[in-house]
C-alpha positions as CSV (number, residue, x, y, z in Angstrom):
1,M,-55.9,-12.5,-12.0
2,Q,-57.1,-13.8,-8.5
3,A,-55.3,-13.2,-5.1
4,Q,-55.7,-16.0,-2.3
5,I,-54.6,-16.1,1.4
6,I,-54.9,-19.6,2.9
7,T,-54.1,-19.5,6.9
8,Y,-53.6,-22.2,9.3
9,Q,-52.5,-22.9,12.7
10,L,-50.2,-25.7,13.9
11,K,-51.0,-28.5,16.5
12,D,-48.7,-30.5,18.4
13,I,-45.4,-30.3,16.0
14,S,-42.6,-27.9,16.4
15,Q,-41.4,-25.4,13.6
16,E,-38.6,-27.8,12.7
17,E,-40.7,-30.4,12.2
18,Y,-43.4,-28.4,10.2
19,L,-40.6,-27.5,8.0
20,K,-39.5,-30.9,7.6
21,Q,-42.6,-32.5,6.8
22,M,-45.0,-29.6,5.1
23,V,-42.7,-26.9,3.7
24,E,-39.8,-28.7,2.3
25,P,-41.9,-31.6,0.5
26,D,-44.6,-29.3,-0.3
27,A,-42.7,-26.3,-2.0
28,P,-41.5,-28.1,-5.0
29,I,-44.9,-29.4,-6.0
30,L,-46.6,-26.3,-5.4
31,A,-44.1,-24.5,-7.9
32,N,-45.7,-26.8,-10.6
33,V,-49.5,-26.0,-9.9
34,N,-51.1,-25.1,-13.0
35,G,-51.9,-21.4,-12.9
36,L,-50.1,-20.6,-10.2
37,I,-48.0,-17.6,-10.7
38,S,-46.5,-17.2,-7.3
39,K,-46.8,-18.1,-3.8
40,V,-45.2,-16.3,-0.8
41,W,-45.3,-18.5,2.6
42,L,-46.5,-16.7,5.6
43,V,-45.3,-17.3,9.4
44,D,-46.1,-15.8,12.5
45,E,-44.9,-18.0,15.0
46,E,-46.1,-15.9,18.3
47,K,-49.7,-16.2,17.0
48,N,-49.3,-19.6,15.9
49,S,-50.4,-18.1,12.2
50,F,-49.1,-19.8,9.3
51,G,-50.0,-19.8,5.6
52,G,-49.4,-18.6,2.2
53,F,-50.2,-15.9,-0.1
54,Y,-50.9,-17.1,-3.6
55,L,-51.2,-15.2,-6.9
56,W,-53.4,-16.8,-9.5
57,E,-53.7,-16.6,-13.4
58,T,-57.5,-17.2,-13.2
59,K,-60.2,-17.6,-10.6
60,A,-60.6,-21.1,-12.4
61,A,-57.2,-22.2,-11.8
62,M,-57.2,-21.1,-8.1
63,E,-60.6,-23.4,-7.8
64,A,-59.1,-26.3,-9.5
65,F,-56.4,-26.2,-6.8
66,M,-58.7,-25.9,-4.1
67,H,-60.6,-28.9,-5.1
68,S,-57.6,-31.2,-5.9
69,D,-56.3,-34.1,-4.3
70,L,-53.1,-31.9,-3.0
71,V,-55.1,-29.6,-1.0
72,A,-57.3,-32.4,0.4
73,A,-53.9,-34.3,1.5
74,V,-52.7,-31.0,2.8
75,V,-55.6,-29.9,5.0
76,S,-56.1,-33.7,6.1
77,R,-52.6,-33.5,8.2
78,P,-53.1,-34.1,11.7
79,F,-50.9,-30.8,13.0
80,L,-52.9,-28.5,10.9
81,K,-55.9,-26.6,12.1
82,N,-58.2,-23.7,12.0
83,V,-57.0,-23.7,8.1
84,S,-59.2,-20.9,6.3
85,S,-59.0,-19.8,2.7
86,V,-59.7,-16.0,1.2
87,D,-59.7,-14.8,-2.1
88,Y,-59.7,-11.7,-4.2
89,T,-60.0,-10.2,-7.6
90,V,-56.5,-8.6,-8.3
91,N,-56.9,-5.0,-9.6
92,E,-54.2,-5.6,-12.2
93,T,-53.8,-1.5,-13.4
94,A,-53.3,-0.2,-9.7
95,S,-51.1,-3.0,-8.9
96,K,-49.0,-2.5,-11.6
97,I,-48.6,1.6,-10.6
98,T,-47.7,0.1,-7.1
99,R,-45.1,-2.9,-8.4
100,G,-47.3,-5.3,-7.3
101,L,-47.3,-6.5,-11.0
102,K,-45.0,-6.1,-14.1
């Protein structure tokens, strides 16, 4: 299992427009990505920091997503800047103890 945190900042777009142009249309598409267990949307308006915490079945599924046309389209949006991605292998045994996994 693989965990991933993708972060970015917004440029020249209101929070309301960001929700309309990215969050609302992208959420249903992301819900159907192969190998994605879940995505938690992250927001810190004060720091202009946004993103998501992704949980993947496998590292291969995460890598396929990162090389997909969907990601290419998202990162090419003119209102996104400073996009970054960090991934981690999930310690499943410890995560089950702390209720991070069932």
